[in-house]
N, CA, C and O atoms as a GROMACS GRO file, in nm:
protein
  324
    1MET      N    1   2.057  -3.486   6.119
    1MET     CA    2   1.914  -3.507   6.109
    1MET      C    3   1.882  -3.643   6.170
    1MET      O    4   1.947  -3.743   6.140
    2ASN      N    5   1.784  -3.644   6.256
    2ASN     CA    6   1.744  -3.767   6.324
    2ASN      C    7   1.604  -3.808   6.276
    2ASN      O    8   1.504  -3.752   6.320
    3LEU      N    9   1.598  -3.906   6.186
    3LEU     CA   10   1.471  -3.953   6.134
    3LEU      C   11   1.425  -4.074   6.212
    3LEU      O   12   1.503  -4.166   6.239
    4LYS      N   13   1.298  -4.073   6.249
    4LYS     CA   14   1.241  -4.189   6.317
    4LYS      C   15   1.137  -4.250   6.225
    4LYS      O   16   1.045  -4.183   6.179
    5ILE      N   17   1.152  -4.377   6.200
    5ILE     CA   18   1.059  -4.449   6.114
    5ILE      C   19   0.981  -4.545   6.201
    5ILE      O   20   1.038  -4.626   6.274
    6LYS      N   21   0.849  -4.536   6.191
    6LYS     CA   22   0.764  -4.627   6.266
    6LYS      C   23   0.746  -4.753   6.183
    6LYS      O   24   0.695  -4.748   6.072
    7ILE      N   25   0.787  -4.865   6.236
    7ILE     CA   26   0.775  -4.993   6.166
    7ILE      C   27   0.645  -5.059   6.212
    7ILE      O   28   0.623  -5.077   6.332
    8PRO      N   29   0.561  -5.093   6.116
    8PRO     CA   30   0.435  -5.156   6.156
    8PRO      C   31   0.459  -5.293   6.220
    8PRO      O   32   0.558  -5.360   6.194
    9GLU      N   33   0.365  -5.330   6.307
    9GLU     CA   34   0.377  -5.461   6.372
    9GLU      C   35   0.360  -5.574   6.272
    9GLU      O   36   0.418  -5.681   6.288
   10LYS      N   37   0.279  -5.550   6.171
   10LYS     CA   38   0.258  -5.653   6.069
   10LYS      C   39   0.256  -5.586   5.932
   10LYS      O   40   0.191  -5.484   5.911
   11ILE      N   41   0.328  -5.645   5.841
   11ILE     CA   42   0.329  -5.598   5.703
   11ILE      C   43   0.210  -5.662   5.630
   11ILE      O   44   0.185  -5.781   5.646
   12PHE      N   45   0.137  -5.584   5.551
   12PHE     CA   46   0.025  -5.633   5.472
   12PHE      C   47   0.079  -5.673   5.336
   12PHE      O   48   0.129  -5.589   5.262
   13ILE      N   49   0.068  -5.800   5.302
   13ILE     CA   50   0.127  -5.853   5.178
   13ILE      C   51   0.017  -5.877   5.076
   13ILE      O   52  -0.082  -5.946   5.103
   14ILE      N   53   0.036  -5.818   4.956
   14ILE     CA   54  -0.060  -5.835   4.846
   14ILE      C   55   0.006  -5.919   4.737
   14ILE      O   56   0.110  -5.882   4.684
   15GLY      N   57  -0.055  -6.032   4.704
   15GLY     CA   58  -0.005  -6.119   4.598
   15GLY      C   59  -0.058  -6.074   4.464
   15GLY      O   60  -0.176  -6.041   4.452
   16GLU      N   61   0.026  -6.072   4.362
   16GLU     CA   62  -0.013  -6.032   4.226
   16GLU      C   63  -0.040  -6.156   4.144
   16GLU      O   64   0.051  -6.235   4.118
   17ILE      N   65  -0.164  -6.176   4.102
   17ILE     CA   66  -0.199  -6.287   4.014
   17ILE      C   67  -0.202  -6.241   3.869
   17ILE      O   68  -0.170  -6.319   3.779
   18GLY      N   69  -0.240  -6.117   3.844
   18GLY     CA   70  -0.240  -6.065   3.708
   18GLY      C   71  -0.335  -6.144   3.619
   18GLY      O   72  -0.451  -6.164   3.654
   19ILE      N   73  -0.285  -6.191   3.504
   19ILE     CA   74  -0.366  -6.273   3.414
   19ILE      C   75  -0.314  -6.417   3.410
   19ILE      O   76  -0.342  -6.491   3.316
   20ASN      N   77  -0.238  -6.456   3.512
   20ASN     CA   78  -0.181  -6.591   3.518
   20ASN      C   79  -0.286  -6.700   3.528
   20ASN      O   80  -0.254  -6.818   3.518
   21HIS      N   81  -0.410  -6.663   3.548
   21HIS     CA   82  -0.520  -6.761   3.556
   21HIS      C   83  -0.562  -6.811   3.418
   21HIS      O   84  -0.638  -6.907   3.408
   22ASN      N   85  -0.513  -6.746   3.312
   22ASN     CA   86  -0.545  -6.784   3.174
   22ASN      C   87  -0.696  -6.788   3.147
   22ASN      O   88  -0.743  -6.866   3.065
   23GLY      N   89  -0.770  -6.703   3.217
   23GLY     CA   90  -0.915  -6.698   3.196
   23GLY      C   91  -0.992  -6.808   3.266
   23GLY      O   92  -1.113  -6.819   3.247
   24SER      N   93  -0.924  -6.890   3.347
   24SER     CA   94  -0.988  -7.003   3.414
   24SER      C   95  -1.016  -6.971   3.561
   24SER      O   96  -0.924  -6.940   3.637
   25LEU      N   97  -1.143  -6.978   3.600
   25LEU     CA   98  -1.179  -6.955   3.739
   25LEU      C   99  -1.117  -7.061   3.830
   25LEU      O  100  -1.077  -7.031   3.943
   26ASP      N  101  -1.109  -7.185   3.783
   26ASP     CA  102  -1.047  -7.292   3.863
   26ASP      C  103  -0.900  -7.262   3.892
   26ASP      O  104  -0.853  -7.279   4.004
   27ILE      N  105  -0.826  -7.219   3.789
   27ILE     CA  106  -0.685  -7.184   3.808
   27ILE      C  107  -0.675  -7.064   3.903
   27ILE      O  108  -0.588  -7.061   3.990
   28ALA      N  109  -0.763  -6.965   3.885
   28ALA     CA  110  -0.761  -6.847   3.972
   28ALA      C  111  -0.779  -6.887   4.118
   28ALA      O  112  -0.709  -6.836   4.206
   29LYS      N  113  -0.873  -6.977   4.144
   29LYS     CA  114  -0.896  -7.022   4.283
   29LYS      C  115  -0.775  -7.093   4.339
   29LYS      O  116  -0.741  -7.076   4.456
   30LYS      N  117  -0.708  -7.174   4.257
   30LYS     CA  118  -0.586  -7.242   4.302
   30LYS      C  119  -0.476  -7.141   4.333
   30LYS      O  120  -0.403  -7.156   4.432
   31LEU      N  121  -0.464  -7.039   4.250
   31LEU     CA  122  -0.363  -6.935   4.274
   31LEU      C  123  -0.394  -6.857   4.402
   31LEU      O  124  -0.302  -6.820   4.475
   32ILE      N  125  -0.522  -6.830   4.428
   32ILE     CA  126  -0.561  -6.763   4.552
   32ILE      C  127  -0.522  -6.849   4.672
   32ILE      O  128  -0.465  -6.798   4.768
   33ASP      N  129  -0.552  -6.979   4.665
   33ASP     CA  130  -0.515  -7.071   4.774
   33ASP      C  131  -0.364  -7.073   4.796
   33ASP      O  132  -0.317  -7.072   4.909
   34MET      N  133  -0.288  -7.077   4.686
   34MET     CA  134  -0.142  -7.079   4.697
   34MET      C  135  -0.091  -6.949   4.760
   34MET      O  136   0.000  -6.952   4.843
   35ALA      N  137  -0.149  -6.837   4.722
   35ALA     CA  138  -0.108  -6.708   4.779
   35ALA      C  139  -0.139  -6.705   4.928
   35ALA      O  140  -0.058  -6.656   5.008
   36LYS      N  141  -0.254  -6.756   4.966
   36LYS     CA  142  -0.291  -6.758   5.108
   36LYS      C  143  -0.194  -6.846   5.188
   36LYS      O  144  -0.148  -6.806   5.295
   37ARG      N  145  -0.164  -6.965   5.134
   37ARG     CA  146  -0.069  -7.054   5.202
   37ARG      C  147   0.071  -6.993   5.211
   37ARG      O  148   0.148  -7.026   5.300
   38SER      N  149   0.102  -6.903   5.118
   38SER     CA  150   0.233  -6.839   5.115
   38SER      C  151   0.240  -6.717   5.207
   38SER      O  152   0.346  -6.656   5.221
   39GLY      N  153   0.128  -6.684   5.269
   39GLY     CA  154   0.128  -6.573   5.365
   39GLY      C  155   0.069  -6.443   5.314
   39GLY      O  156   0.078  -6.342   5.383
   40CYS      N  157   0.010  -6.443   5.197
   40CYS     CA  158  -0.050  -6.319   5.145
   40CYS      C  159  -0.177  -6.286   5.222
   40CYS      O  160  -0.255  -6.374   5.259
   41ASP      N  161  -0.197  -6.156   5.246
   41ASP     CA  162  -0.319  -6.108   5.311
   41ASP      C  163  -0.428  -6.079   5.210
   41ASP      O  164  -0.546  -6.080   5.243
   42ALA      N  165  -0.389  -6.052   5.087
   42ALA     CA  166  -0.483  -6.021   4.979
   42ALA      C  167  -0.416  -6.056   4.847
   42ALA      O  168  -0.296  -6.079   4.841
   43ILE      N  169  -0.497  -6.062   4.742
   43ILE     CA  170  -0.440  -6.081   4.608
   43ILE      C  171  -0.499  -5.976   4.516
   43ILE      O  172  -0.603  -5.916   4.544
   44LYS      N  173  -0.429  -5.954   4.403
   44LYS     CA  174  -0.470  -5.854   4.305
   44LYS      C  175  -0.474  -5.920   4.168
   44LYS      O  176  -0.379  -5.986   4.126
   45PHE      N  177  -0.585  -5.900   4.099
   45PHE     CA  178  -0.598  -5.942   3.960
   45PHE      C  179  -0.585  -5.820   3.870
   45PHE      O  180  -0.595  -5.706   3.918
   46GLN      N  181  -0.563  -5.841   3.743
   46GLN     CA  182  -0.569  -5.733   3.644
   46GLN      C  183  -0.696  -5.750   3.563
   46GLN      O  184  -0.734  -5.861   3.527
   47LYS      N  185  -0.761  -5.640   3.535
   47LYS     CA  186  -0.879  -5.642   3.448
   47LYS      C  187  -0.864  -5.527   3.352
   47LYS      O  188  -0.832  -5.415   3.392
   48ARG      N  189  -0.887  -5.554   3.226
   48ARG     CA  190  -0.874  -5.449   3.125
   48ARG      C  191  -0.981  -5.467   3.020
   48ARG      O  192  -1.039  -5.574   3.005
   49ASP      N  193  -1.005  -5.362   2.947
   49ASP     CA  194  -1.095  -5.366   2.832
   49ASP      C  195  -1.005  -5.365   2.709
   49ASP      O  196  -0.954  -5.260   2.670
   50ILE      N  197  -0.987  -5.481   2.648
   50ILE     CA  198  -0.889  -5.491   2.540
   50ILE      C  199  -0.924  -5.401   2.422
   50ILE      O  200  -0.834  -5.356   2.350
   51GLU      N  201  -1.051  -5.374   2.400
   51GLU     CA  202  -1.091  -5.288   2.289
   51GLU      C  203  -1.048  -5.143   2.314
   51GLU      O  204  -1.033  -5.066   2.220
   52THR      N  205  -1.030  -5.106   2.441
   52THR     CA  206  -0.982  -4.972   2.476
   52THR      C  207  -0.830  -4.966   2.480
   52THR      O  208  -0.770  -4.867   2.437
   53VAL      N  209  -0.768  -5.070   2.531
   53VAL     CA  210  -0.623  -5.072   2.550
   53VAL      C  211  -0.547  -5.090   2.419
   53VAL      O  212  -0.441  -5.030   2.400
   54TYR      N  213  -0.600  -5.172   2.328
   54TYR     CA  214  -0.531  -5.205   2.204
   54TYR      C  215  -0.605  -5.149   2.083
   54TYR      O  216  -0.728  -5.135   2.085
   55THR      N  217  -0.531  -5.117   1.979
   55THR     CA  218  -0.594  -5.071   1.855
   55THR      C  219  -0.656  -5.190   1.781
   55THR      O  220  -0.619  -5.305   1.805
   56LYS      N  221  -0.750  -5.160   1.693
   56LYS     CA  222  -0.811  -5.265   1.612
   56LYS      C  223  -0.705  -5.337   1.529
   56LYS      O  224  -0.709  -5.459   1.515
   57GLU      N  225  -0.609  -5.260   1.475
   57GLU     CA  226  -0.503  -5.319   1.392
   57GLU      C  227  -0.421  -5.419   1.473
   57GLU      O  228  -0.386  -5.526   1.424
   58GLU      N  229  -0.390  -5.382   1.597
   58GLU     CA  230  -0.312  -5.474   1.682
   58GLU      C  231  -0.393  -5.600   1.714
   58GLU      O  232  -0.339  -5.710   1.708
   59LEU      N  233  -0.519  -5.585   1.746
   59LEU     CA  234  -0.603  -5.699   1.781
   59LEU      C  235  -0.629  -5.791   1.661
   59LEU      O  236  -0.652  -5.910   1.679
   60ASP      N  237  -0.626  -5.737   1.542
   60ASP     CA  238  -0.651  -5.817   1.422
   60ASP      C  239  -0.527  -5.891   1.373
   60ASP      O  240  -0.537  -5.974   1.283
   61LYS      N  241  -0.410  -5.863   1.432
   61LYS     CA  242  -0.287  -5.930   1.388
   61LYS      C  243  -0.294  -6.080   1.416
   61LYS      O  244  -0.354  -6.122   1.515
   62PRO      N  245  -0.233  -6.160   1.328
   62PRO     CA  246  -0.232  -6.304   1.352
   62PRO      C  247  -0.150  -6.341   1.475
   62PRO      O  248  -0.044  -6.284   1.500
   63ARG      N  249  -0.199  -6.438   1.550
   63ARG     CA  250  -0.126  -6.493   1.664
   63ARG      C  251  -0.190  -6.627   1.699
   63ARG      O  252  -0.305  -6.633   1.743
   64GLU      N  253  -0.114  -6.733   1.679
   64GLU     CA  254  -0.164  -6.866   1.714
   64GLU      C  255  -0.161  -6.882   1.866
   64GLU      O  256  -0.060  -6.852   1.930
   65SER      N  257  -0.271  -6.928   1.922
   65SER     CA  258  -0.279  -6.953   2.067
   65SER      C  259  -0.387  -7.057   2.091
   65SER      O  260  -0.462  -7.091   2.000
   66PRO      N  261  -0.396  -7.108   2.213
   66PRO     CA  262  -0.503  -7.203   2.243
   66PRO      C  263  -0.643  -7.143   2.227
   66PRO      O  264  -0.742  -7.216   2.221
   67TRP      N  265  -0.652  -7.008   2.219
   67TRP     CA  266  -0.781  -6.942   2.212
   67TRP      C  267  -0.820  -6.901   2.070
   67TRP      O  268  -0.933  -6.856   2.048
   68GLY      N  269  -0.731  -6.915   1.975
   68GLY     CA  270  -0.766  -6.878   1.839
   68GLY      C  271  -0.645  -6.836   1.756
   68GLY      O  272  -0.531  -6.875   1.786
   69LYS      N  273  -0.670  -6.758   1.652
   69LYS     CA  274  -0.567  -6.727   1.554
   69LYS      C  275  -0.528  -6.579   1.547
   69LYS      O  276  -0.446  -6.541   1.463
   70THR      N  277  -0.585  -6.494   1.634
   70THR     CA  278  -0.551  -6.352   1.632
   70THR      C  279  -0.510  -6.305   1.772
   70THR      O  280  -0.531  -6.373   1.872
   71GLN      N  281  -0.450  -6.185   1.775
   71GLN     CA  282  -0.417  -6.122   1.903
   71GLN      C  283  -0.545  -6.106   1.987
   71GLN      O  284  -0.544  -6.130   2.108
   72ARG      N  285  -0.655  -6.065   1.921
   72ARG     CA  286  -0.782  -6.047   1.992
   72ARG      C  287  -0.827  -6.177   2.059
   72ARG      O  288  -0.864  -6.178   2.176
   73ASP      N  289  -0.821  -6.288   1.984
   73ASP     CA  290  -0.861  -6.418   2.040
   73ASP      C  291  -0.779  -6.451   2.163
   73ASP      O  292  -0.833  -6.494   2.266
   74GLN      N  293  -0.649  -6.432   2.152
   74GLN     CA  294  -0.560  -6.465   2.264
   74GLN      C  295  -0.588  -6.376   2.384
   74GLN      O  296  -0.598  -6.425   2.497
   75LYS      N  297  -0.601  -6.247   2.362
   75LYS     CA  298  -0.622  -6.154   2.473
   75LYS      C  299  -0.759  -6.175   2.538
   75LYS      O  300  -0.771  -6.168   2.661
   76LYS      N  301  -0.862  -6.201   2.458
   76LYS     CA  302  -0.993  -6.230   2.515
   76LYS      C  303  -0.992  -6.361   2.593
   76LYS      O  304  -1.061  -6.374   2.694
   77GLY      N  305  -0.915  -6.457   2.546
   77GLY     CA  306  -0.906  -6.586   2.614
   77GLY      C  307  -0.844  -6.576   2.753
   77GLY      O  308  -0.870  -6.661   2.838
   78LEU      N  309  -0.763  -6.475   2.775
   78LEU     CA  310  -0.697  -6.457   2.904
   78LEU      C  311  -0.783  -6.383   3.005
   78LEU      O  312  -0.747  -6.372   3.122
   79GLU      N  313  -0.896  -6.331   2.962
   79GLU     CA  314  -0.985  -6.255   3.050
   79GLU      C  315  -1.094  -6.346   3.106
   79GLU      O  316  -1.134  -6.444   3.044
   80PHE      N  317  -1.142  -6.311   3.225
   80PHE     CA  318  -1.261  -6.380   3.277
   80PHE      C  319  -1.380  -6.338   3.193
   80PHE      O  320  -1.387  -6.223   3.149
   81ASN      N  321  -1.472  -6.430   3.170
   81ASN     CA  322  -1.592  -6.392   3.096
   81ASN      C  323  -1.703  -6.353   3.191
   81ASN      O  324  -1.812  -6.318   3.147
   0.00000   0.00000   0.00000
């Protein structure tokens, strides 16, 4: 079997930022700049609705963080407002 694979002239690179911005637009902009300097053509953020993704019981669990004292506080703190 003779397979021929066409190799693109340029690879399109997508940088994953996820929630590494910690809810801060300033940090997000710095991460975008860093991705661009590193050769990324685009970046991808994550966006979720925590009330849909997590149960109320999970969100009400205690968790100390810079954003508060529950899982909900921490997860909301990591999202853009």
